[in-house]
N, C-alpha and C positions, 0 to 999 in steps of 0.2 A: 606016583607017589611023590617020583625026584618032581616033578614040574610041580608040584602044590607045595614043598616044601620051597620051591626055591622063590615060588608066587610068593609065599607067607613070609620068606626071609627081606624080599626086597621091599616088600607092604607094611613091613616093623621097621626098616632102616627107613625108609619116608616119614612113616611116623614120629621117629625118632630126630629125622630132623627137624620136622614141624615143631618139633615139642622144642627145640636148644634152640632155635631164632628166635631173637626176643623181636618181644613187638616196638614198630615204631612210636617214637615220641610225641605226644600229640602237637600238631600245632598251634603256637601261640592265639589265643583269641586276637582279630582284630582290635586297635581302639577303635573308641564310638567317632563317628564323623562328625567336625567339628561344624554346629550350628552357628546363625549367625540370622538376626531376625531386621524384618526390613518395613519400616510403614510408611513410607515415604520413595515413592518411583514417578515421581512427579518432576519434570526439569522446570519447570516455570518459577521464575523470580519469586519468593515467597511463599508459593504455589497458591498464587492467586488467580489463577486461570487452571483449576486440576476437576476430573471426577473423584465424588470421595463416596468410599462405603462406610456406611455409622454403625457403633454396633448396638444405638436403639432406636428404636421409633421417632419419628419425629412428632412433637409434641402437638396434643390439639387446640394448644391457642396460639401458638408463637409458631406453627410449622416449621421450626430449626431443629434440629436432634442435635442436642447437645450435650456428644457422647463423644469415648475415644473414636477415631477412624482412620481409613485408610486411604492417603491419596495417592493417585496415576492422573498420568496421562498417557498410557502406553494400554496395549491392548495385555494381556493377565490370560495365560492357555490355562492356567489351573492356583484356584487360591491360595492352597497348599503352601506352593512355595517349589522349587526347585534345587537343580543343585547345579552348577555350572562350569564342575571338571567332574564331578563321579564319586567325588569324594566328599567334598564339605557340602552343605545345607544352608540354603537361604530359606526360612520359613517368613511369611508374611501375618501382619500383625497389625491390630489397633494400638494407635498412641493419644494421649492427647497433645494438644498444640500446634495441630500439624499443621493450622492457619495462621498466619502474623494477622493480628490486628482486629481477628472477630473475636470477640471473647464467647459469641454463639453457638458458633461450629467449632467442631472438634476439640470442646475444653474442656481446659485443665485438670480433672475429677481425675484419681487416681483405677476408681473402676474400672474394671475390663481392659486394664492397661496391658499390652503382651498378650491379649486370648488373641488366638489366629482366625484368620478372619474366613477362613474356607467352611461354612455353612453355620455362622453365627452373626452375617447380616442382618438387620432388619428396616434399612431405610437407606435412597444415597441422593446426591447431587451431583449435578451437570454444573462445574463453574466454568467449562471451555466457552468461545466465543462459536466455531464453525463445527465441532466436533460432537456428534450423539456418540451413546454408548448405552451397550445392551449387555444386561445383565444374567447368566445362563443358570441353568438346575447344576449340571452338569460341566467337568473339565474338557478339555477343548471343543469349546460351544455349541453345546448341545443343549438337547429337553427345551423345558419350560424357558423361555424369557421375555424379557421386559423390559423395554427400550426409555431412553433419559434425554431427554434435549439441551442442549447446552441452554446456562442464564448467562453465560460473559462475564464474569467474574463476580458475581450474586450466586450465592450458595440458598437462598431463599426462593421458595420454598422447598425443602427437603418431598420427596417420595417416597412414600414406605412401600416395602417391597409386597409384591402381590402375593396371596398366602401360601399359593406354590414354588413362592420364593424365599421368603421373609428363613432364616435358618436355612435354606437351603442354595447357596449362593455358591455354584467351584469354579465358574468363570468369567470375563468381562470382557467386549471386546468393543475395539474404539472404530467409530467408519465417520 
C-alpha cells in the first residue's frame, strides 16, 4: 500500500508541474515574401531579337498576336517564376509594349497586363537569328513540347501553341 501511495503522490506532483508550466508564446508569423514581377528576360537591345510568349492566339488574317507578352533570350525552367535567395519571389508575367517599334507585337493594351505566363500562353514568336526554342508542358523541360524556329528580328508569323500546350505551358528551352 505504501508503494501505491508513493507512486500516486509522484504522479500527482508531476501533474501539478505540468499544469503549472505556462505554454510557450506562439511564434509570430513570418512576413509574406516580397514579390517582384518580370516580363523582360531578354538582353537584346530594344528586345529586337527575343523569344516571345503571347497571351492571345495569333490573328487569323494578320498572323500577329497583338497581345501583351513575355520576352526572353534564355532558358526558363519554370514559367511561374523563381526565388533568387529563398526569401523573395520573382513572378513571370505578360506586359504590353515589350517590343520597341512594332505596334503589332506585344501591343499597348492593358488587357491581361500582369497575368502570370505559366499555363496562360496561347502563341509564340521567335525573333532570334540562330537559336531555336521549345515550349514544354511541364516545368523543368518535360512532357509534350513544340519547337519555334528563328526569324531573325521578325516576329511574323506568330505560331499558335498546339492544343496540348495552349494555356498549358510551364517552361521553355533555348537551343
